[in-house]
C-alpha positions in Angstrom: -22.5 -22.5 10.3 -21.4 -21.8 6.7 -20.2 -18.6 5.2 -22.6 -16.4 3.4 -20.7 -15.7 0.1 -21.2 -12.4 -1.7 -20.1 -11.4 -5.2 -20.2 -7.9 -6.7 -21.5 -7.7 -10.3 -24.1 -5.8 -12.4 -24.0 -8.3 -15.2 -27.0 -10.5 -15.7 -25.0 -13.5 -17.1 -22.4 -13.3 -14.3 -25.1 -13.0 -11.6 -26.9 -16.1 -13.0 -23.7 -18.1 -13.1 -22.8 -17.0 -9.5 -26.3 -17.8 -8.2 -26.3 -21.2 -9.8 -22.9 -22.0 -8.4 -24.2 -21.3 -4.9 -23.2 -17.7 -4.2 -25.6 -16.5 -1.6 -25.7 -12.8 -2.5 -25.4 -10.8 -5.7 -24.1 -7.4 -4.7 -24.8 -4.2 -6.7 -22.3 -1.6 -5.7 -23.6 2.0 -6.1 -21.0 3.6 -3.8 -18.9 6.2 -5.6 -19.0 9.3 -3.4 -15.5 9.9 -2.0 -14.2 6.5 -3.2 -11.8 7.7 -5.9 -10.2 10.2 -3.4 -9.8 7.6 -0.6 -8.4 4.9 -2.8 -6.4 7.0 -5.3 -3.7 5.0 -7.0 -4.8 1.7 -5.5 -5.8 -1.3 -7.5 -9.2 -1.6 -5.9 -12.7 -2.3 -7.2 -14.7 0.8 -8.2 -18.0 -0.3 -9.6 -20.2 2.8 -10.2 -23.3 0.7 -10.4 -26.7 2.4 -10.6 -30.4 1.9 -9.6 -31.0 0.7 -13.1 -28.6 -2.2 -12.5 -30.7 -3.2 -9.4 -33.9 -3.2 -11.6 -32.1 -5.1 -14.4 -30.9 -7.9 -12.1 -34.0 -8.2 -10.0 -35.9 -10.6 -12.2 -32.9 -13.0 -12.5 -31.8 -13.0 -8.8 -34.2 -15.6 -7.5 -32.3 -18.1 -5.4 -29.7 -15.6 -4.1 -30.4 -12.4 -2.3 -29.9 -9.0 -4.0 -27.8 -6.7 -1.9 -27.1 -3.0 -2.7 -24.3 -0.8 -1.2 -25.6 2.7 -1.4 -23.5 5.9 -1.0 -22.4 7.3 2.3 -25.0 9.6 3.9 -25.4 12.7 1.7 -28.0 15.2 0.6 -29.8 12.7 -1.6 -29.7 9.6 0.7 -33.4 9.4 1.3 -34.3 9.4 -2.4 -31.5 7.0 -3.2 -32.8 4.5 -0.6 -36.4 4.9 -1.9 -35.2 4.1 -5.4 -33.2 1.1 -4.3 -36.1 -0.3 -2.4 -38.5 0.3 -5.3 -36.0 -1.4 -7.6 -36.3 -4.6 -5.5 -33.3 -4.7 -3.1 -33.4 -7.4 -0.4 -30.6 -5.9 1.7 -29.1 -2.4 1.8 -25.6 -1.8 3.0 -24.5 1.6 4.5 -20.8 2.4 4.0 -18.4 5.0 5.4 -20.5 6.2 8.3 -18.9 7.8 11.4 -21.8 8.5 13.8 -24.8 7.0 15.4 -26.9 9.8 14.0 -26.0 8.7 10.4 -27.0 5.1 11.2 -30.3 6.2 12.8 -31.1 8.3 9.7 -30.3 5.4 7.4 -32.6 3.1 9.4 -35.3 5.7 9.5 -35.2 6.0 5.7 -35.2 2.2 5.2 -38.1 1.9 7.8 -37.8 -1.9 8.0 -38.6 -2.5 4.3 -35.3 -4.4 3.6 -32.6 -6.0 5.7 -29.8 -3.7 6.7 -26.1 -4.2 7.0 -23.5 -1.7 8.4 -20.1 -1.6 6.9 -17.6 -0.7 9.6 -14.7 0.8 7.7 -13.9 4.1 9.4 -12.0 4.6 12.6 -15.0 6.5 14.0 -17.3 3.6 13.2 -15.0 1.1 14.9 -14.9 3.4 18.0 -18.7 3.4 18.4 -19.4 -0.4 18.0 -20.6 -0.5 21.6 -23.3 2.0 20.7 -24.1 0.3 17.3 -25.0 -3.0 18.9 -27.7 -1.4 20.9 -29.5 0.1 17.9 -32.6 -1.7 16.8 -33.1 -2.4 13.1 -29.6 -3.4 12.1 -29.6 -6.9 10.8 -25.8 -7.5 10.1 -22.4 -6.0 10.4 -19.4 -6.3 8.1 -15.8 -5.0 8.8 -14.3 -3.4 5.7 -10.6 -4.3 5.9 -9.6 -2.2 2.8 -10.8 1.2 3.9 -10.3 0.6 7.6 -6.6 -0.4 7.0 -6.2 2.8 4.9 -7.7 4.9 7.6 -5.4 3.3 10.2 -2.4 3.8 7.8 -1.6 0.1 7.7 0.5 -1.1 4.7 -1.6 -4.2 4.1 -5.3 -4.8 4.9 -4.7 -8.1 6.7 -2.6 -6.3 9.2 -5.9 -5.7 11.0 -6.1 -9.5 11.5 -2.5 -9.8 12.8 -2.8 -6.7 15.0 -5.9 -7.8 16.8 -8.1 -5.0 15.5 -10.6 -7.4 13.9 -10.7 -9.6 17.0 -11.4 -6.6 19.2 -14.2 -5.3 17.0 -15.8 -8.7 16.7 -15.7 -9.3 20.5 -17.9 -6.1 20.8 -20.1 -7.1 17.9 -20.9 -10.5 19.4 -23.1 -8.8 22.1 -25.6 -8.0 19.4 -26.3 -11.6 18.5 -26.4 -10.5 14.8 -24.4 -12.1 12.0 -21.1 -10.4 11.2 -18.2 -10.8 8.8 -15.0 -9.2 7.5 -13.1 -8.7 4.3 -13.0 -10.9 1.2 -11.6 -14.4 0.2 -10.0 -15.5 -3.0 -10.0 -19.0 -4.5 -8.5 -21.8 -2.4 -4.8 -21.7 -2.7 -4.8 -18.1 -4.0 -4.4 -14.7 -2.4 -1.4 -13.0 -0.7 -2.7 -14.8 2.4 -4.1 -18.0 0.8 -7.9 -18.4 1.1 -7.8 -21.6 3.2 -6.0 -19.7 6.0 -8.5 -16.8 5.9 -11.5 -19.1 6.0 -10.1 -20.7 9.1 -9.9 -17.2 10.6 -13.6 -16.7 9.8 -14.4 -19.8 11.8 -12.1 -19.0 14.7 -13.8 -15.6 15.0 -17.4 -16.8 14.4 -17.7 -14.8 11.2 -20.4 -15.8 8.8 -20.1 -13.2 6.0 -17.4 -13.1 3.3 -17.0 -11.3 0.0 -15.6 -13.2 -3.0 -12.7 -11.1 -4.1 -12.1 -9.9 -7.6 -9.4 -12.5 -8.0 -11.9 -15.3 -7.2 -13.3 -14.8 -10.8 -11.9 -11.8 -12.6 -14.8 -11.1 -15.0 -13.0 -8.0 -16.4 -10.4 -10.4 -17.9 -12.1 -13.7 -18.4 -15.0 -13.2 -20.9 -15.8 -16.8 -21.7 -19.0 -17.6 -19.8 -18.4 -21.4 -19.9 -15.0 -20.9 -18.3 -16.5 -18.5 -15.7 -19.2 -21.0 -14.9 -16.5 -23.7 -14.2 -14.5 -21.2 -12.1 -17.5 -20.4 -10.0 -18.7 -23.9 -9.5 -15.3 -25.2 -8.6 -14.4 -22.1 -6.5 -17.6 -22.3 -4.4 -17.3 -26.1 -4.0 -13.7 -25.8 -2.8 -14.7 -23.2 -0.2 -17.5 -25.4 1.1 -15.1 -28.3 1.3 -12.6 -26.2 3.3 -15.4 -25.2 5.6 -16.2 -28.9 6.2 -12.6 -29.3 7.4 -13.0 -26.3 9.7 -15.9 -28.0 11.5 -13.5 -30.8 12.6 -10.8 -28.4 13.9 -10.0 -27.7 17.5 -9.4 -24.3 19.1 -5.7 -25.1 19.2 -5.8 -25.8 15.4 -7.3 -22.4 14.8 -4.7 -20.7 17.0 -1.9 -22.4 15.1 -3.5 -21.2 11.8 -3.6 -17.7 13.2 0.1 -17.9 14.0 0.8 -19.0 10.4 -1.2 -16.0 9.1 0.7 -13.6 11.4 4.0 -14.9 9.9 2.8 -14.5 6.4 1.6 -10.9 7.1 5.0 -10.1 8.6 6.7 -11.2 5.4 4.3 -9.3 3.2 4.8 -6.1 5.3 8.6 -6.6 5.1 8.3 -6.8 1.3 6.1 -3.8 1.1 8.5 -1.7 3.2 11.3 -2.5 0.8 9.4 -1.5 -2.3 
């Protein structure tokens, strides 16, 4: 097993650099409906990508897969999915759903023409996982720690790891036999919970999907493409080396790592409560 790494961008040069460095998926993020309201005041990624971005990237994304997050189900979902498929998406992600009916409508619109991934990031979606795993036509699942932690009124998104929420959802997802993942990872040695600890959690939980976070390579700040190329090459290589270490770890090693993560999260929460 190795993690399928995903990076959000609509920039051709960045997409080419990420692809050459070994990033598995280039992610066009078209979701905007309701996002500003949900994440008001938070320093989160709001991309506002479009179908034109999918079309623009398609000729250049050849070794990686081109994934598109559409908007939550709304009055124009059917047309949006048609446009995204026609633009050349390999995988379509459905965010912010709450019911089985929404998922079935999404799958009916896609009609097997691309792979599909469900983003479990609402309390309602988390509560119907037992039903979701029975639906034919879903290829993958991803647990969105950011919005799910907001919905659960947690101070820090990794609280869902400490509190067992992710463990519990994953136990139910395993029945599907489909790939699943959660959250994002930074560069090795970086992040409020350093990436090497989070990667070990992916391995403990059998997760195979991970987003490369904005801090992995902040393309809004770093404009030098040569510097970005080095960041991506080294960043992906370091993650793969960390994964090799994970393959040699015992279950007890993973449990000890989880205990370390829990302590870190406790400290972070304590700091947030004093702000």
